[in-house]
C-alpha positions as CSV (number, residue, x, y, z in Angstrom):
1,M,31.9,-49.6,-5.9
2,V,32.0,-45.9,-6.4
3,D,35.5,-44.5,-6.5
4,E,36.5,-43.7,-2.9
5,R,38.4,-40.6,-4.1
6,L,35.1,-39.2,-5.4
7,L,33.4,-39.8,-2.0
8,K,36.4,-38.3,-0.1
9,L,36.2,-35.2,-2.4
10,Q,32.5,-34.9,-1.6
11,R,33.1,-35.2,2.2
12,M,35.9,-32.6,2.0
13,A,33.8,-30.2,0.0
14,Q,30.9,-30.6,2.4
15,R,33.2,-29.8,5.4
16,F,34.5,-26.6,3.6
17,H,30.9,-25.7,2.8
18,D,29.7,-26.2,6.4
19,S,32.6,-24.7,8.2
20,S,33.5,-21.6,6.2
21,G,31.3,-21.4,3.2
22,V,34.3,-21.5,0.9
23,V,32.5,-24.1,-1.3
24,S,29.2,-22.6,-2.5
25,Q,25.8,-24.2,-2.3
26,T,25.8,-24.4,-6.2
27,T,29.2,-26.2,-6.2
28,M,28.0,-28.6,-3.5
29,R,24.9,-29.4,-5.6
30,E,27.1,-30.1,-8.7
31,I,29.4,-32.4,-6.6
32,N,26.4,-34.2,-5.1
33,N,24.9,-34.7,-8.6
34,I,28.2,-36.2,-9.9
35,V,28.3,-38.6,-6.9
36,D,24.6,-39.5,-7.3
37,E,25.2,-40.3,-11.0
38,A,28.2,-42.5,-10.2
39,V,26.1,-44.3,-7.6
40,Q,23.2,-44.8,-10.0
41,E,25.6,-46.2,-12.7
42,E,27.0,-48.7,-10.2
43,R,23.5,-49.8,-9.2
44,L,22.5,-50.3,-12.8
45,K,25.7,-52.2,-13.7
46,A,25.2,-54.5,-10.7
47,F,21.6,-55.2,-11.7
48,A,22.5,-55.8,-15.3
49,E,25.3,-58.3,-14.3
50,R,22.8,-60.6,-12.6
51,S,19.7,-59.6,-14.5
52,A,18.5,-63.1,-15.5
53,E,18.0,-64.3,-12.0
54,R,16.8,-61.0,-10.7
55,I,14.1,-60.6,-13.4
56,R,12.9,-64.1,-12.8
57,A,12.8,-63.5,-9.0
58,L,11.0,-60.1,-9.6
59,R,8.3,-61.8,-11.7
60,E,7.8,-64.6,-9.1
61,K,7.6,-62.1,-6.3
62,E,5.0,-60.0,-8.1
63,K,3.3,-63.1,-9.5
64,I,3.2,-62.0,-13.1
65,S,4.0,-63.7,-16.4
66,Q,6.7,-62.7,-18.8
67,G,4.0,-61.3,-21.1
68,V,2.6,-59.1,-18.3
69,L,6.0,-57.8,-17.4
70,A,6.7,-57.1,-21.1
71,R,3.5,-55.0,-21.5
72,L,4.2,-53.1,-18.3
73,I,7.7,-52.0,-19.4
74,N,6.8,-51.7,-23.1
75,M,9.0,-54.5,-24.3
76,S,8.3,-57.8,-26.1
77,A,7.8,-61.1,-24.3
78,N,10.6,-62.4,-26.4
79,S,12.9,-59.8,-24.9
80,I,11.9,-60.9,-21.4
81,Q,12.6,-64.6,-22.3
82,K,16.0,-63.7,-23.7
83,W,16.9,-61.7,-20.5
84,E,15.8,-64.6,-18.3
85,R,17.8,-67.1,-20.3
86,D,20.8,-64.7,-20.1
87,E,21.1,-64.5,-23.9
88,T,20.8,-60.7,-23.7
89,K,20.8,-58.1,-21.0
90,P,18.3,-55.3,-20.5
91,T,19.6,-51.8,-21.2
92,G,18.4,-48.2,-21.1
93,A,15.0,-47.4,-19.9
94,A,14.0,-51.0,-19.5
95,L,16.9,-51.6,-17.1
96,I,16.0,-48.6,-15.0
97,L,12.3,-49.7,-14.9
98,L,13.2,-53.2,-13.8
99,M,15.5,-51.9,-11.1
100,L,12.7,-49.6,-9.9
101,I,10.1,-52.4,-9.9
102,E,12.6,-54.6,-7.9
103,E,13.1,-51.9,-5.3
104,K,9.6,-50.4,-5.0
105,G,7.2,-53.0,-6.5
106,L,4.8,-52.8,-9.4
107,Q,2.9,-49.9,-7.9
108,I,5.8,-47.6,-9.0
109,I,4.7,-47.9,-12.7
110,C,1.0,-48.6,-12.4
């Protein structure tokens, strides 16, 4: 979970911004970007921790083979096999693409 102190800081800054304008719009954007990045990192970490079952479930839901998934995300079928056997974990762009496909479906990349 994202550090509660960061979320409290964001809420406090938003109150100062809304009530008196002490915190500028630019500063609020920067704070919101930091919080958004922290949330995204948490989501990626959570997906990676349980990637084997999630990738298998994603393929079954979309009714595609390992080879098709591999082509869609520009990886090898061997990589998909290793991920599903939990021998390795997806990282980088592949991890982000898998998470997006899980959330929004294949149409997000087709």
